[in-house]
C-alpha positions in Angstrom: 20.8 -26.6 14.7 20.2 -23.6 16.9 20.2 -20.0 15.9 23.5 -18.4 16.3 23.1 -15.6 18.8 25.7 -12.7 18.7 25.7 -12.2 22.4 26.5 -15.9 23.1 29.2 -16.3 20.8 33.0 -15.6 21.2 34.7 -13.3 19.1 36.3 -16.1 17.1 33.0 -17.8 16.7 31.6 -14.7 15.4 34.5 -14.1 13.1 34.2 -17.5 11.6 30.3 -17.1 11.0 31.0 -14.0 9.2 33.5 -15.8 6.8 30.2 -17.7 5.6 28.8 -14.4 4.3 26.2 -14.5 7.1 23.2 -12.4 7.6 23.1 -10.2 10.7 19.5 -10.1 12.0 18.4 -7.1 14.4 15.0 -7.0 16.2 13.8 -3.4 16.5 11.0 -2.5 18.6 9.9 0.5 21.1 9.3 0.5 24.8 6.0 2.1 24.6 2.3 2.0 25.9 0.3 -1.0 24.4 -3.3 -0.5 26.1 -4.0 -1.8 29.6 -3.3 -5.3 28.8 -0.1 -5.7 27.0 3.4 -5.0 28.4 5.5 -1.9 27.4 8.0 -4.3 25.7 5.2 -5.6 23.3 7.3 -4.3 20.0 10.4 -5.9 21.3 8.7 -9.1 22.0 7.3 -9.1 18.3 10.4 -8.0 16.7 12.4 -10.9 18.5 9.7 -13.3 17.4 10.0 -11.9 13.7 13.8 -12.0 13.8 13.8 -15.6 15.1 11.4 -16.7 12.5 13.2 -14.9 9.8 16.5 -16.5 10.8 14.9 -20.0 10.5 13.7 -19.1 7.1 17.0 -17.9 6.1 18.7 -20.8 7.4 16.4 -23.1 5.3 17.5 -21.0 2.4 21.0 -21.9 2.8 22.1 -18.8 4.6 23.8 -18.3 7.9 21.9 -15.9 10.1 23.2 -14.4 13.3 20.8 -12.8 15.8 21.9 -9.5 17.2 20.5 -8.4 20.8 17.3 -6.5 20.2 17.3 -2.7 19.9 14.4 -1.6 22.3 14.8 2.2 22.2 13.6 4.4 19.3 11.5 7.1 18.3 7.9 6.8 19.7 6.3 10.2 19.8 2.8 8.8 19.1 2.9 7.2 22.6 4.9 9.7 24.3 1.9 10.9 26.5 1.6 7.6 28.3 3.7 6.7 31.2 6.3 4.0 30.4 7.0 5.1 27.0 10.7 5.8 26.2 11.2 7.9 22.9 14.4 8.6 21.5 15.1 11.3 18.6 14.8 10.2 15.2 18.3 11.4 14.5 19.6 9.2 17.3 17.7 6.2 15.7 19.3 6.9 12.3 22.8 7.3 13.8 22.7 4.1 15.7 21.5 2.0 12.9 24.1 3.2 10.8 26.8 2.5 13.4 25.6 -1.1 13.4 25.6 -1.2 9.8 29.0 0.2 9.7 30.0 -2.5 12.3 28.4 -5.5 10.3 30.2 -4.4 7.2 33.6 -4.4 9.0 32.8 -7.8 10.3 32.2 -9.0 6.7 28.6 -9.7 6.9 26.5 -9.9 3.8 23.7 -7.9 4.9 21.8 -6.4 7.9 18.3 -7.7 8.1 16.1 -5.3 10.4 13.1 -7.2 12.0 11.1 -4.0 12.9 7.9 -4.3 14.9 7.4 -0.4 15.5 5.3 1.5 13.0 5.2 4.9 14.4 5.9 7.2 11.2 8.6 9.1 12.9 10.6 5.9 13.6 9.8 4.4 10.0 11.4 7.4 8.4 14.3 7.3 10.7 14.9 3.6 9.5 14.4 4.5 6.0 17.0 7.1 6.4 19.6 4.9 7.8 18.8 2.5 4.9 19.6 5.3 2.4 22.6 6.7 4.1 23.9 3.2 4.3 23.7 2.6 0.5 25.2 6.1 0.1 28.3 5.1 2.1 28.5 1.8 0.3 27.9 -0.2 3.4 26.5 -3.8 3.2 22.8 -3.8 2.2 20.4 -2.9 5.2 17.3 -4.6 4.5 14.3 -3.3 6.6 10.8 -4.3 5.1 8.1 -2.0 6.1 5.3 -4.2 6.8 2.8 -1.5 6.7 3.3 -1.0 3.0 2.9 -3.1 -0.1 3.8 -5.7 -1.0 4.3 -6.9 2.6 1.2 -5.6 4.2 -1.1 -7.6 2.1 0.4 -10.9 3.6 -0.9 -9.8 7.1 -4.1 -10.0 9.0 -7.3 -8.1 8.2 -7.0 -6.1 11.4 -3.5 -5.0 10.4 -4.5 -3.8 7.1 -7.5 -1.8 8.6 -4.8 0.3 10.3 -6.6 -0.3 13.7 -3.9 -2.6 15.0 -2.0 -1.2 17.9 -2.4 -3.7 21.0 -5.4 -5.0 19.4 -6.0 -8.7 17.9 -2.9 -8.5 15.7 -0.3 -7.8 18.4 -2.2 -9.4 21.2 -2.2 -12.6 19.3 1.6 -12.6 18.6 2.4 -11.9 22.3 -0.1 -14.7 23.4 1.8 -17.0 21.2 5.3 -16.0 22.2 5.1 -14.8 25.8 1.7 -15.5 27.1 2.4 -14.7 30.7 2.9 -11.1 29.7 -0.7 -10.8 28.6 -3.3 -9.4 31.1 -5.8 -11.7 29.5 -8.8 -10.9 32.1 -8.4 -7.2 31.2 -7.9 -8.0 27.4 -11.1 -9.8 27.2 -13.1 -7.1 28.6 -11.8 -4.3 26.4 -14.4 -3.1 23.8 -13.2 -2.9 20.1 -11.7 0.3 18.9 -12.0 0.3 15.0 -10.2 3.8 14.8 -7.7 3.4 12.2 -4.1 4.8 13.0 -3.2 4.8 9.3 -6.2 7.1 8.6 -5.5 9.2 11.5 -1.6 9.6 10.3 -2.8 10.6 6.9 -5.1 13.2 8.5 -2.2 14.7 10.4 -2.6 13.3 13.8 0.4 12.9 15.9 -0.6 11.0 19.2 -2.6 8.0 20.2 -4.9 10.3 22.0 -5.6 12.4 18.9 -5.9 9.3 16.8 -8.9 8.1 19.3 -7.0 5.9 21.3 -7.3 7.4 24.8 -6.1 3.9 26.4 -3.3 3.6 23.8 -5.1 0.6 22.1 -6.7 0.1 18.5 -8.5 -2.8 17.1 -10.2 -5.9 18.7 -7.9 -7.0 21.7 -10.6 -9.3 23.0 -10.3 -11.5 19.9 -6.7 -12.3 20.2 -5.6 -15.9 19.9 -2.2 -17.7 20.2 -3.0 -19.8 17.1 -3.4 -16.3 14.9 -0.3 -15.2 16.6 2.0 -18.2 15.6 0.5 -18.0 12.1 1.4 -14.2 12.0 5.0 -14.9 13.3 5.7 -17.3 10.5 4.4 -14.9 8.0 6.5 -12.0 9.5 9.6 -14.3 9.3 9.1 -15.2 5.6 8.7 -11.5 4.9 12.0 -10.7 6.5 13.6 -13.7 4.6 12.2 -12.7 1.2 13.2 -9.3 1.7 16.9 -10.2 2.3 16.5 -12.7 -0.7 15.5 -9.7 -3.2 18.2 -7.4 -1.8 21.0 -10.0 -2.4 19.8 -11.2 -5.7 22.0 -9.8 -8.6 20.3 -6.5 -9.5 18.3 -6.5 -6.4 17.2 -3.4 -4.3 20.2 -3.2 -2.3 
């Protein structure tokens, strides 16, 4: 059975799916610079892969996931100095996620699961604000695991945990696995490592890729990306999303 996709359903099919206390799954990423070798839509590609993997895991757990169209515009100030980046205000991001949560609540869904692949701190705060405000309004649970933090980060790759992981091996591997034609492999294989940690730069108060030591908008080891690693990482991301939903909906859970 294929995953139910919101945009492909009729309103009556959607209504019937919601009666099963379905889980709405929303991929969220940014349109922003990802080095000279990955497309501007890299985050959206990764978020969609995470959402689909998570939906499969939710279905195996006996739930009914419905995949929403991706949200590609969000706060991306770290990459704002590079052509092609589209950055929305954090207030816009929070308001939009809240509106989606209100719509899911009205439709009768059990939870809104956010498959987020964008780790700009401004964006993460906007998402966290939306989660908190949805809880305050007594909307359905909005589940948005921050994969950059415990316990989720420990399940991801060594490069990811190092913080030097923007357009490097971690992200490049996922795009190779999901949409290989979008990777400029000849360029990527020739890029030297950039071990500068974005996580460290953020703690030090840096606010842009350039300040953090990424003049070409990449961090990590892009030349080492492989499709096999990407497929394994997508499976882990999907499991993280499904596990977070399960925790939130468990009696006495975080939601």
